[in-house]
C-alpha positions in Angstrom: -23.1 17.3 -4.4 -25.3 14.2 -5.0 -26.6 12.4 -1.9 -24.6 9.2 -2.6 -21.3 11.0 -3.4 -18.8 11.4 -0.6 -16.3 14.2 -0.4 -12.6 13.1 -0.5 -10.2 14.8 1.9 -6.4 14.2 1.9 -4.9 12.7 5.0 -2.3 15.5 4.7 -2.3 18.2 2.1 0.7 18.7 -0.2 2.1 15.1 -0.2 1.0 14.5 -3.8 -0.5 16.0 -6.9 -2.0 14.7 -10.1 -0.6 14.8 -13.6 -2.8 15.8 -16.6 -3.2 12.1 -17.3 -4.8 11.7 -13.9 -1.9 9.7 -12.4 -0.6 10.8 -9.0 3.0 11.7 -8.1 4.6 12.5 -4.8 5.9 16.1 -4.2 9.3 16.6 -2.7 11.9 19.3 -2.3 15.3 19.5 -4.1 18.2 21.7 -3.0 19.3 23.7 -6.0 22.9 24.0 -4.6 23.8 20.4 -3.6 21.0 18.4 -5.2 19.7 16.7 -2.0 16.1 15.6 -2.4 13.5 15.3 0.4 10.1 13.8 0.9 7.8 15.1 2.1 8.4 18.6 0.7 10.2 20.8 3.2 7.9 23.4 4.8 10.9 25.6 5.6 13.2 26.5 2.7 16.4 25.0 4.3 18.6 22.1 3.2 19.7 20.0 6.1 22.6 18.6 4.0 24.4 21.8 3.0 22.4 24.5 4.9 21.4 26.3 1.7 18.2 28.2 1.5 17.6 27.2 -2.1 15.0 24.5 -2.1 12.6 24.0 -5.0 9.5 21.8 -5.4 10.2 18.6 -7.4 8.2 15.8 -8.8 9.2 12.3 -7.6 8.9 9.0 -9.5 5.7 6.9 -9.4 7.5 3.6 -9.0 10.2 2.4 -6.6 11.8 -0.7 -5.1 10.5 -2.3 -2.0 13.3 -2.2 0.7 11.4 -3.7 3.7 7.9 -4.5 4.8 5.9 -5.8 7.7 2.3 -7.2 7.9 0.3 -5.7 10.7 -2.3 -8.2 12.0 -4.2 -6.1 14.6 -5.3 -2.5 15.0 -2.5 -0.3 16.4 -3.1 1.4 19.7 -3.2 5.2 20.0 -6.2 6.0 17.9 -4.2 7.2 14.8 -5.0 4.4 12.3 -8.6 3.8 11.2 -8.0 1.7 8.1 -8.6 -2.0 7.6 -6.5 -4.8 9.3 -4.5 -6.7 8.3 -2.4 -4.3 6.3 1.2 -4.1 5.1 3.6 -1.1 5.4 7.3 -0.6 4.7 9.8 1.4 2.8 10.2 2.1 -0.9 13.4 3.5 -2.5 12.6 5.9 -5.4 15.1 6.5 -8.2 15.8 10.0 -6.8 17.5 8.3 -3.9 14.6 9.1 -1.5 13.3 6.4 0.9 9.5 6.7 1.5 7.6 5.0 4.3 4.3 3.8 3.0 1.4 1.5 3.3 1.1 -1.2 0.7 -2.2 -1.8 -1.0 -2.7 -5.5 -1.5 -4.7 -8.3 0.0 -2.1 -10.8 -1.3 0.9 -10.3 1.0 2.8 -12.9 -1.0 3.2 -10.2 -3.7 5.4 -8.2 -1.4 9.1 -9.0 -2.2 12.2 -7.1 -1.1 13.6 -5.7 -4.3 10.3 -5.9 -6.1 8.7 -2.9 -7.8 5.7 -1.0 -6.5 3.7 1.8 -8.0 2.1 4.9 -6.4 -1.7 5.1 -6.0 -4.1 7.2 -4.1 -6.9 5.3 -2.2 -9.4 5.6 0.6 -8.0 4.9 4.0 -11.2 5.3 6.1 -14.2 7.5 6.5 -14.1 10.4 9.0 -16.8 11.3 11.5 -18.5 13.5 8.9 -18.7 10.6 6.4 -15.9 12.0 4.2 -13.5 9.6 2.5 -10.0 10.2 3.9 -7.5 9.4 1.1 -3.8 8.8 1.2 -0.9 7.6 -0.9 -0.1 3.9 -1.0 2.2 1.7 -3.2 0.8 -1.3 -5.1 3.3 -4.1 -5.4 4.0 -5.3 -9.0 2.8 -8.9 -9.1 5.4 -9.9 -11.7 
């Protein structure tokens, strides 16, 4: 590895993958019996909706509708968030009828509109104590 290059590590493994075109997508679970879809992917092969043990990995859409959002103006307590402030987070409804809690990637909070579209991206959240870039999924609001 070059001196100037930093290693990227996922905030949590298994939340997303990349398509051949390099674009990310979230990974969920779908019950093969009742069709219920979950995000994140269930670690145990058990559907809460119908109690079936027939869950399969499924790709989720890259875009969704903003359901709610809030702008956080100061660093949260508890030592769990090391990213920049202010930031926005909220909920996205995906076409698969899955609601995802997410951070929004924007410096223009005026682009956040309930009912507006947002698209999935992967970006740096912070650097860890070893200098690695910790990356996570975010949604970028569509400015239209």
